[in-house]
DOPA-659135 format. One record per residue: residue in three letters; x, y, z of N, C-alpha, C in turn. Coordinates in pm, whole numbers, plus 50000, padded with zeros to 5 digits. Last residue first. Layout:
ALAXYZXYZXYZ;...
This chain:
ALA444953177238852446273182138820447343173138880;VAL442273162138708443053162338833444473166138798;LYS439323174238553440723170238546441373171238683;ARG436053161638602437033172138624438443166538618;VAL434413145838324434783146338465435853157038480;MET434153148438056432913147538131433163146938282;TRP435733165537812435973160037946434663160338025;ARG435243178637581435003164237579435243157737716;MET435993204537634434563201937622434253187037615;GLY438513215437670438053205537766436603201637750;ASP438963234037472439893222837484439373211937576;LEU436953252937517436913244637397437813232437409;GLU435613269137728436543258037751436493248437631;GLY433743289337726435013291737659436023280737677;GLN431253284637819432203290137916433573292737854;LEU430133272937597429633286137638430563292737739;VAL431513248837610431763257837498431273271837532;LYS430393238337843431823241437840432173250637724;VAL427733235037764428053243937875429533247937872;LEU428083215837560427573229137527427893239037638;ALA428973193437704429853199737604429393213837571;THR426673188037855427923191837922428873198737826;ALA424913181237648424623192837732425883197537805;GLN426103158037547426013169937462425733182537544;PHE425803140837767427143143937714427103156837634;THR423053140137783423783146437893425223149437853;LEU422533126137539421983139537565422763146737674;VAL423733101237569424243110337467423773124637492;SER422143091437781423603091837792424193101737693;MET419603092737672419933101137786421433102237806;MET419873073337470419583087237434419913096737549;SER420243050137616421323054937529421123069537493;HIS417703049137739418913049837820420083055337737;LEU415993046737519415903058437606417173060137687;GLN416933021737422416963033637337416883046437421;ILE416363004937634417763007337599417893019637510;SER413563005337622414243010737740415713013637711;LYS413132993237372412633006737398413333013137517;LEU414322967737401414842977337303414392991537334;GLY415102954437724414122957837622414642968737531;ARG416142965438050416122955537943414992959237846;VAL418302980038297417112979938214417262969238107;CYS420292990038462419542978338505418242977438427;HIS423623001638371422163002738379421582989638432;ALA426193012338213425863010338354424363012438372;GLU426773019637960426663005337984426373002138130;LEU426613047337983426033040837866425833025937890;ARG427333066038189426673053438220425973046938101;ARG429113086138149427713089038121426883076338119;SER431683077038198431203088338276429763092238247;GLU432233053838050432923056038177432303067138261;LYS430693054637820430603042937907431203045638045;LEU431373078837704429973076137736429833064537832;THR434143075037665433663085037759432223082437800;LYS434093054937468434773052537597434283062337703;PHE432813068037258432193056337320432803053537458;LEU434803087737206433453091537248432753079937316;ARG436923072737116437053079937243435693084137297;GLU435773064236876436153054336977436293060937114;VAL435553088236742434313081436781434593070436882;SER438263093936701437443103036781436153096336826;TRP439473077036528439523073336669438713082736757;ARG439493088336280438383079436312438343076036460;LYS441733102136219440713109336294439533100536333;ALA443163085436054443603086536194442583093836279;TYR442053090035806441653077935879442073078436025;PHE443333113835727441903113535752441523101535839;GLY445973104335700445663115235793444193115835826;LYS445693085435501446073080935635445793091735739;TRP445103102735286444133092535328444423087935471;GLU447493116735266446273123935298445193114335348;GLU449213096435196449413103135323448173110935364;SER447343068535060448183080335047448313086935184;ASN445563047735088446913045835142447863057535114;ARG443563058234813443773049434927445263047834958;ARG443043091834728443633078934692443983070834816;THR439963106734756441293106234816441883092434792;THR437853098034579438323111934587439743112734642;PRO437473069934570436963078434463437503092634462;GLY439643043534605439183055634672438733065734570;LEU440453018434509441303030034489440923042034573;ILE438542999034598439962995834586440833008334586;ARG436023011634605436553004434722438063003034714;MET435843021234347435813030534459436383024034584;LEU435782997234211436983005434200437013016334307;GLU433202989534289434352981334328435652989234317;PRO431503008734173431663008334319432863000034364;SER433133023333883432303013133946432483013734097;VAL434393047533818433683039933716432723030033777;THR435983062333982434533063734000433733055733898;PRO438663060633923438163053134040436663053934058;ASP440073054333622439073063233681438443055933799;GLU443493049833564442233043733607441333054333668;ALA446263042733363445373053133415444023046933446;TYR449573032833330448213028233357447423039733419;VAL452183023233128451563034633195450083031333208;THR455013003433082453583003733109453193016533182;ASP457352996332952457043010532970455553012332999;CYS459632973532951458292974933010458062989733039;HIS461282963932654461252972832769459812974132817;ARG462832940432494461462943032543461562951732668;ILE464692932732214464662941132334463202943832370;GLY464372898132112464602912432090464502919932221;GLY463862873932223463062878332111463232892932081;GLN464992885132532464462873832459463542878632348;LYS465992903732694466342905032554465862892932474;SER465112923032984464942910832905465252913432758;GLU465152944933140466452939633102466332927133016;LYS462482949833180463302960933135464672956333088;LEU461332927533286461192929533142462032941133091;PRO461622928333565462522919733487462432922233337;CYS461712957733754460912950233659461822941633572;GLY463572971733910462852960533969462012952633873;GLU463243006533836464042994933872463142984133929;SER461263023933764462513024533688463403012533717;ARG457953009833746459083015433821460363014933736;CYS455333019833532456273009433575457473016133642;ARG452783041733663453743037433561454673027033620;TYR449493056033696450593047833747451523044533632;VAL447063079533776448033075233676449183068033746;TYR443633082933824444903080233890445853074233786;GLU441523109033704442083095633688443403094633763;GLY440393134333702440293126633825440823112533814;ALA440813150433488439533143333491439373134833615;PRO443423158933520442333168433549440963161833555;THR445053130233682444713138433565443633148433603;THR447513126433928446093125833894445813135033777;GLY450553106533966449723118533970448283115733931;ILE452043083734000452753095733955451863108033955;PHE452683053934175451713064534146452473077134109;GLU454213024934034454253036334124453273046934078;MET453312989634024453713002333966453693013334072;PRO454512957434108453662968934145454212981934086;VAL454992935033839455632942733946454722954533979;ASN454522920433606453952915933733454642922333854;GLY455242931733369456222923133434455792918333570;VAL453182948533323453252936233243454242926433303;CYS452312959233661452712961333523452742948033449;LEU449552962133881450742954933840451042957633692;PRO448392987634110448282979533987449622973333950;LEU448042984334460448772990434350448602981734226;LEU447072973934700446162981134611446892989334506;ASP448592956934839448722971034876447912980034784;LYS448162933134708447532934934839447642949234891;ASN447732944334362448322936134467447652939134600;TYR445562941834080446102949334194446692939734296;VAL444922922433894445382935533846446052943333958;GLY443742898933972445102898333921445662911533875;ASP441302906134086441322900533951442722900633890;TYR440582915734329441512923934252441772918334112;LEU438752896334421438392910434420439282918434326;GLY438822869234457438962874234321438682888934310;ASP440432851734705439602863434680439852868634539;HIS442012831634788440922827934699440012839834666;ALA443752843634962444312837134843443232833634742;THR442152874935057442642861535082443172855534952;PRO442532909335148442182898835052442792885535093;LYS441132926035427442332920535367441942909435269;ARG438612951335379439052938435429440322933835357;ILE439332986635404438712974935341439332962235396;HIS438363016735564439343005935553438642993735493;ILE437233045535415436823033135479437893022635456;ILE436373074135348437663069335398437373056835482;PRO434583088735096434593077235189436013072935222;ASP433523121035072434703112835043434753101135142;VAL430353128734951431163126635070432323117435033;LYS428263131634773429403140734764430243140634892;LYS426443111734776426163122934866427263133434866;ASP427743093734615426563100534560426153112434645;HIS429633084734799430083092334682428913099834618;LEU428013071034981428723083035025429173091434906;TYR427053050234811426133059134881426833072134921;LYS429413037534728428563044134630427613054034696;PHE430303027434973431143036634897430303044434796;ASN428163010735036428473022135124429343032335052;ASP428282991734834427103000334843427373012534931;ALA430622978134890430572986734770429382996234777;ALA431802979235220430832973935126430752983535009;ASP432952980835527433492978535393432442971635307;TYR432462984935789431572991835694432072990435551;GLY434442972235927433082967435945432092973635849;ARG436792985935893436482975135799435062969935814;ASP435723019835986436653008535983436162997735887;ALA435453053435850434883041435912435893030035900;MET434783087835784435743077335816435043065635884;ALA433953111235542433403101835640434393090435658;VAL433913145235441434673132935458433973124535564;ALA432083165735431432943163835315433683150535320;PRO428643168835535430043164935557430783163135426;LYS426343187135606426903184835473428373181035487;PHE423793197735786424683186035784425113183135640;TRP421933217335808423313221635790424283210035776;ASP419573205435869419693210735733421113215535704;TYR419283176136048419973189036041420053193535895;ARG417753152736020417653160536143418213174636128;ASP418373141235773416983145135801416873154535921;TYR421103136035801420643145035695419223150035722;ALA421003117536012421653130536032421223140535925;GLN419663096735882419083102636002419683116336029;ASN421463090235686420193096235646419493102835764;MET423383078835855423713090935779422433097935732;ILE422023056935951422373067436046422813080235974;CYS421643042935702420533046235792420883057735885;PRO424123038135580423173047435517422043051735610;LEU425143020435796425783033235760424813042535687;GLU423992996035837423483007235916424093020635877;PRO425262975835694423992981135642423452993235717;SER427682972335867427712978235733426372983435683;ASP427192958736110427462973136109427252979235971;SER424462935736167425752939236110425932954336106;GLU422912925536469422832933236345424232937036298;ASN423022913536715423392905336600423282912736467;GLY422102931236910423532928836897423942920836776;PRO419562954136786420012942036855421462938836823;THR420312989736779419822977536717420192965636804;VAL420003024536779420183012536863419543000736791;LYS421743052036643420663042536630421003030136713;PHE422543087136606422813073536651421543065136637;ALA424333117536541423163108936520423533094836563;LEU426423131636668425513138636579424223130636556;PRO428733136936939427763128536868426813137036784;LEU432033150236901430663151936952429713143036873;GLY434733154736835434353142836910432963143636969;TYR435703174836677435373178236815434973166036898;LYS436323160736438437193171336489436953173736637;ALA434363142536374435723137636390436663148036449;ASP431193138036510432103147736448433533143536478;ALA429623106436450430193116536540431073125936461;VAL427093083536434427843093036352428313104136445;MET426703050036557426783064536578427563071536468;HIS424923023736702425603028636582425553043836584;VAL424993002436956424713016536934425563021036815;LYS423572970537004424622978736945424112993036931;TYR422872948037280422512956937170423762963737116;GLY423212915237400422642928537421422352935637292;PHE425852896937488424402895737473423782909237502;PHE428892889137318428142896737416426662894937387;PHE432062873137257430612874037239430002882637351;GLU435122886137122434352879737226432872881937201;THR438322885736954436902888736962436282881437080;GLY440902879536867440702891236952439252895336965;GLU441482856436733440982867536653440792880336734;LYS442192839836939443202843536841442772855536760;SER440922849837263440842842537136441892847837039;LYS440812864737485441892854937479441872846937349;SER440142899637512439782886437463441012877437455;LYS440762924937576440822915237685440512901037639;ALA440272939937355441682938037391441842927737502;SER437792929437129438142933237266439612930337291;HIS435152931836902436592931136923436902936337063;LYS432132912536926432852925136927434342922536946;VAL429072898336833430522896636844431172910336840;GLY425942889836997426772896636898428242893936924;TRP422672878537063424112876337074424822883636961;ALA420102902237157420632891337076422142890237098;ALA416992914637295418442913937286418872901837203;ASP414272911537322414752919837211416262918837191;PRO413702897137552413522890437423414042898437304;ASP415012894337843415042904737742414912898337604;SER415012871337988414072881738030414072893637936;PRO415182842337774415792853337849414752864037882;LEU413122813237828413532824337744414202835037828;CYS414212781237940413482793737963414002804437869;GLY415802759237926414462758037871413612770437892;GLU418302764738006417482757338100416042755938051;LYS419352780737815419852767037821419002758437913;ALA418222804937868417712797737752418202783337752;LYS419692815438070418432809138106417842801237990;ASN421842828837975422022814537999420732807738042;PRO421432856037964421122848137844421222833137866;ASN420032876838185420882864938185420552856338064;SER420202912238153419462899738140420462888238135;HIS420612940138073420532935338210419662922638213;THR422822939937786421522941337849421562935837991;ARG425632958737670425042946637724423692949737789;VAL426482973037382425882976737509425152964337561;ALA429142979537156428252969937219427762975237353;THR429223003936893429732998237016428682989137078;ALA430283016036572429273010136660429953004536783;ASP430913045136362431303032636428430133027736512;ILE432253071836180431123062736198431623049936261;ALA432973106436172433453092736192432263084036230;VAL433203135435961432483126736054433143113136059;GLU433643168935901434323156035897433693147136003;GLN431663187635945432323187335815433113174435794;GLY430533189636198429883181236099430533180835964;LEU431523222436275430943209936326430233202436212;SER432493246936208433033235436134432473222036182;PRO431293265036390430853264636250431343252536173;LEU430223263836687431343257036622430993255436473;LEU427893277036753429123281136821430373275236755;ASP426023264436597426103279136591427403284236653;LYS426393238136681426773241736544426883256836531;LEU425263239036933426713237336922427203241136783;ALA422603240736856423203251836930424723251036927;SER422313215636740422213227536654422783239836723;THR422523200336972423533198836867423503210836773;LEU420213208237110421533210637169422623210137062;GLU418273198736932418373213036960419713216737022;ILE418713171336947418903178236819419053193236841;PHE417993166137213419373163937168419663171337039;CYS415263171937197416113179637289417583178337250;ASP414473151937025414353165936983415203175137069;GLU414893130137194415733131637075415653145937021;VAL412873134637374414253134937422415213136737305;LEU410733130537204410933143937262412333145437318;ASP410973103637147411153113137038411353127337090;ALA410283090437375411713091837347411973101637233;HIS407933085437512408103098337443409593100837419;ASP408033062337649406993063337546407103076237466;SER409953067737838410343059337725409293059337614;LEU408463081738027409413089237943409833081037822;ARG407113061138149406373071038072407293078737978;GLN409303048338271408483041138175407663050838088;ILE410203068138444411083063838333410273056438227;PHE407993069538620408423081338544409253077238423;ARG408033044138729406883048438649407223060438564;ASN410503045538863410333035938754409123039438667;PHE409973065139057410973067638954410783058238836;THR408053050939205407713063839143408703067239032;ARG409523029239296408423027039203407993039939133;ARG411363041539471411843034839350410713032939249;GLY409963073439582410503060039597410903053939464;PRO410803108339626410053097339565410733083939587;LEU411083125639942411673120839818410823109639759;GLN410653154940131410113142040091410643138239954;GLU411843179740148412263169440242411783155540200;GLY412033187239802411963191739940412473180840032;PHE413863190439494413113182739592413083189939726;GLY415403201739295414183208539332413313200939431;CYS417993195939214416873189439144415553196439174;ILE419403211539394419583213839251418423207739173;ASP418593200439639418283214339610418393217239461;ARG419623174639623418183176539635417783190739598;LEU422343181239618421733174939501420213176239505;ALA422633191439876422903200139761422283194439634;PRO422123169340043421173180540038421383189539917;ASN422543137340018423163149039956422153160439946;VAL421243114840103422413119140181423033132040129;GLN419083111339926418863110940070420013117040149;LEU420233111739673419323122439710419083122839861;GLN421643087439687422373100139671421493111939711;ARG419493069639703420443070739815421223083739807;ILE418393073339451417603076939569418513078439690;LEU420493063039293420093077139281419303081639403;ALA420483036339367421653044539400421343059439389;ASN418023028939259418243028139403419433036739447;THR418503032338981417533040739052417763040539202;HIS422073031338896420693026638891419823035238982;PRO424603044738887424343033038802422893028638793;VAL425453077238817424803069038920424223056838850;HIS426893097838685427213083738664426703075038779;LEU426053123538688426893119338801427273104538793;LEU424513124538459425593134238475426553130238585;PHE422663104338511423623102638402424793112338416;ALA421283114638727421803100938736422823098338627;CYS420373138938634421533138838725422123124938739;ALA418113131038494419273135738418420533135738505;TYR416463125238712416823114538620418043118538536;ALA416223150838822416863140238900417303128738810;ARG414873163738617416213168338654416943157838735;TRP412453149138621413303149238502414723153438535;MET411443155838872411763141838842412703140938721;VAL411063183238829411983178738935412393164238910;ARG409153182438632410453188438603411493184338706;GLN407023171038766407693163338661409023169538621;ASP406553170739110406723179238993407533171538888;TYR404693142839234405893151039230405933159139101;GLY401073145739260402343138539266403513148239266;PRO398163153439451399163157139350400463149339371;ARG395403132139493396593137839556397653141039451;GLY393193136739219393433132839357394683139339411;THR394133126338888393283133738981393553128839122;PRO397513125338756396213119638792395393129138878;ARG399273137138484398983139738625397603134238660;TYR400053135038227399723122538293399283124638438;SER400883159838149399553155638105399123142438167;ASP403493161638225402483167538314401073163438275;LEU404793151438005404703143038125403683148538224;THR404573173837836403963161037799403793152037920;ALA406053193037976404633195437946403913182437910;VAL408593181437977407883183438103406393185438078;ILE409163181937700409183169337776408363170837903;ASP409053208937639408103199837576408033186637651;ASP411233218737794409863223137820408823213737760;ASP413973214037778413103203037818411653207137841;PRO416833220037682415553225337633414433215137655;LEU419313223837926418493213937856417173220337810;VAL420573241838084420743243637940419883233937861;ASP420183233938346419443245538298419523247138147;LEU421973213038374420543210138379419733221738322;THR424363227538357424073217138258422593213638257;ALA424203244138581424213250138448423893239938340;ARG424333224938786423123233138772423053239338631;LEU426923215638742425783206538734424493214238713;ASP428433238638787428453232338654427263223038637;ALA427883242539057427473252738960427453246938819;LEU429063219639161427623221639178427103232039079;PRO431773223939096431033212739038429523214239051;ASP432213248139256432263248239110431543236239049;SER432293242239523431083248639472431053248739320;SER434683232339599433653222339574432353228539528;SER437723243839489436403248139533435383237639499;TYR441063248439561440083238739516438733242839574;THR443883266439470442593266939538441643256839477;THR447253266139534446223260839446444923260139523;ARG450183285639549448933281539611447973276739503;ARG453693282439567452513284039483451283278539553;SER456013277739700455133287839758453863289839677;THR457113244139758456903255639671455943265239738;SER457293223939941458433225739852458283237839760;PRO454853223240083456053228240149457183231340053;THR451983236939930452933225939931454243230839990;ARG449103249040071450453252740030451353240640041;HIS445763251539988446793242540037448143246939983;THR442693264140080443943266940009445033258640072;TYR439283255240016440433256340103441663258740016;ALA435783255940041436973258939963438133259940060;MET433783250440211433553246540072434713250539983;ARG434093252440476434053265040405433773262840257;SER432093229440661433183232140568432993245740504;ARG431233233841007430893231740868432093235240781;GLY431483239841277431803226241235431453223541090;GLU431173265141366429953257241356430203243241305;ARG433773274541346433193272941479431943264241475;ILE434033275341068434823265641142434233263541281;THR432293295440997432073282140939432873271541012;ASP433323317541131432063311641176431873297641121;PRO436873316741203435733319141114434493311841162;VAL438323329441495437993317241421436803319841332;ALA438583351841644439333351541519439003339241436;ALA437163347341872436613357141779437303356741644;PRO438753329242016437523324441951436983334341849;ASN442173327041986441113336542010439833331941941;GLY444373311941926443573307642039442433316942071;GLY445413322241690446013325941816445213322041938;LEU444633329041421443723322941517444173326141659;ALA446753342841298445373347041274444433341641380;THR449013329641382448863343741415447423348241402;ASP448523304541279448663306241423448453320741463;SER448493310741006447263305741067447333306941218;GLN451103319040963450033328640946448753323841013;THR452453294741015452753306741094451613316841083;THR451423276440825451193274340968451433286941049;SER449763274640548450763283740601450613284340753;GLY447583259040481448863252440502449943261540555;THR444463259640618445433267840548446823262740582;TYR441363244040601442743242940644443623251740557;GLY438053239440733438953245640638440373244640691;LEU436663207440816437203220340857438003226140743;ARG435683180840825434903191440761435323205240812;LEU437263160840906436613168041014435733179340962;SER438193153340657437383143740732436663150340848;GLU439673175940586438483172440509437593163040587;ALA441683174740775440803186440771439523183440695;LEU442873151040700442223151840831441253163640835;HIS443913158440454442883148240458442143148440592;LEU445783177240546444733181440454443583171440456;ALA447443161640691446663171840762445513176740675;ASP448673146640493447693140240579446863150240659;THR450183168440354449333158340290448263153340385;SER451433188540504451293190240359450323180340297;PRO451813182540772450703191340735450453191940585;THR452453147240811452913161040790451733169540747;PHE452243122041068451913127540938452363142040933;PRO451943104441315452973103641211452473108841077;LEU451023125241590450643115541488451673115741376;ARG450483137241869451733132641808451373121241712;LEU448643165341940448573151641892449873147841824;GLN448153185342220449003182842103448943168142068;ILE445153199342311446053188042335446853185542209;GLY443323218642241444383222542331445373211442360;GLY441723205442053441183208642184442243212242286;LEU444463194241888443023192241893442553194942035;VAL447043199441663446533202641796445033201241794;PRO449853187441484448393188041501448003190541646;GLN452573209241413452083197141478450583198341500;GLY453813231841318453313222541218452793209641277;ARG454433249541510455513240441470455043230141369;SER452073262541562453123270141492454273261241448;ASN449573237041500450233247341580451373253641500;ILE446513230941342447963229741335448573240641421;LEU443863235141432444223222741365445723220341366;ARG442583245541744443393248541628443853235541565;ALA439663253441929440553243241875441293248541753;ASN437853269042053439223273742057440193263941991;GLN435483255442038435593267541959437023272541953;SER436233220142014435823232142086436023244141996;LEU434973192341832435963202741847435393214341927;MET433973161441979433583173441904434593184541932;
């Protein structure tokens, strides 16, 4: 144990402990800092000033150092530069408390309080709710790990509101089970947070991206091979694209569920989502989740919607066009036996002239028709003289809104494969980044639950805590970092 007169670094930059000089192979700039943290001492890298300030005088040593506690902040000077960088461990705690306080959870707590039994009073439901939310904010993978964190972390217990006595695993599991019966209240909390973000970000929801991601269940599907049913009867086998797949198509199978989501393409914030078994196709879910967003928010009036090939269906194009939304959806590649283009359009979705050469786009009429004409070079009929002079002067005009199939091929509002179309489609990756963040820092796929109802609550809590963190950062003026769910490391 350190004495009150102990100095961490002497005037020559050598470590000193209890008056004994330690000859260890490290420098004050890096390893001394780690040693200070391991001993829970504050450390100032300016060795001359620290020697002068402490000077072996017990009265000059700060109280937090004499008591062996951390100052919760330290200043480190890099030898190669005089710039100081201050790191404060109190900031993350303040952010965590602010995120919990911003949750509009009064209805949730009031409903859970109605379950209070007679007899010995149980734990405060608001305290249990805050602890459950912290599991997602801190990416704690399961209930046992959350209890361990509460046992060893007094600051976390204080933020949640626990005293010395902590609930056990069964108490938490009963709380989660009751909460899953009122998932609609959690969704209302998410809707209120999203509406609050809309007040701060007026352009929220004008451009949206739609996609789905796989969420595995905590169940062994191989038990079915042994004549037993899986422990999660609601889950199903699905197929997803994966960069780690060794198959030629780049796909792999998973057993679990899908989370279909509508997200804002500009800010990368979730707006609406739905959980289905893993074998459900993506395409039919587009109208469902869009209708969900329309029903939840009266301000939801997007102008553009981006999606990948999984949502390529004529019905989806027609649905979005009827809603006055420009569908920017990638379509499937045609095959040799595909009669989709009927010999009129090539694989690049350009019409063919009489000479069977792709024409060039020249403009749009006031009525919204796309106009194409034969290219000045490359068409064999322009130089053909068989049977007289035959010049190919084909001019072709097509109304892309005549049928859903033409909407697919040409694009009803923004012409497919144009620079404007490519610019819109590039924003689709915002929903991909959102899924990645939810899985890496809001435990979307880190769980030990099974069953559709439990997975729905788990997914909802993951999205809710993401939205709460984003709202706190917007209120603090950190618009550039509102999608960061963990602290940046410089």
